C-alpha positions in Angstrom: 60.8 -50.0 -13.8 62.3 -49.2 -10.4 61.3 -51.8 -7.8 60.8 -49.1 -5.1 57.7 -47.8 -6.9 56.3 -51.3 -7.3 56.8 -52.0 -3.6 55.2 -48.7 -2.5 52.1 -49.2 -4.7 51.9 -52.8 -3.8 52.0 -51.9 -0.1 49.3 -49.3 -0.6 47.1 -51.9 -2.3 47.6 -54.3 0.5 46.7 -51.7 3.1 43.5 -50.8 1.1 42.4 -54.4 0.9 43.1 -55.0 4.6 41.1 -51.9 5.6 38.2 -53.0 3.3 38.1 -56.5 4.9 38.2 -55.1 8.5 35.5 -52.6 7.7 33.3 -55.3 6.1 33.7 -57.7 9.1 32.9 -54.8 11.5 29.7 -54.0 9.6 28.6 -57.7 9.4 29.2 -58.2 13.2 27.0 -55.1 14.0 23.9 -56.5 12.2 21.1 -57.8 14.3 18.1 -59.8 13.4 14.8 -59.8 15.3 11.6 -61.8 14.9 8.1 -61.0 16.2 6.6 -63.9 18.1 3.1 -62.7 17.4 2.9 -61.9 13.7 6.2 -63.5 12.5 7.6 -60.2 11.0 11.4 -60.3 10.6 13.4 -57.2 11.1 17.1 -56.6 10.3 19.0 -53.6 11.8 22.5 -52.3 11.9 23.7 -50.3 14.9 20.2 -50.3 16.3 18.4 -52.1 19.2 14.8 -52.7 18.2 12.3 -53.4 21.0 8.9 -53.6 19.4 7.4 -54.9 16.2 6.6 -52.3 13.6 3.5 -54.2 12.5 1.7 -55.2 15.7 3.7 -53.6 18.5 4.6 -56.9 20.3 8.0 -57.2 22.0 10.7 -58.7 19.6 13.0 -61.7 20.1 16.5 -61.4 18.9 17.7 -64.2 16.6 21.3 -65.4 16.6 
């Protein structure tokens, strides 16, 4: 088997794995968690800023 083909396919595999890891880390960092101080409802969002509770309408507090 020619080593050039192995190197090309190995390089493509490494690039795919690295892009997958970077995409996953970006998605995890964009997740936000909120908790309602009135009713205790917990809300998780991605790419969204929640302001009020869906259950009681009270302002939410962001959890870290």
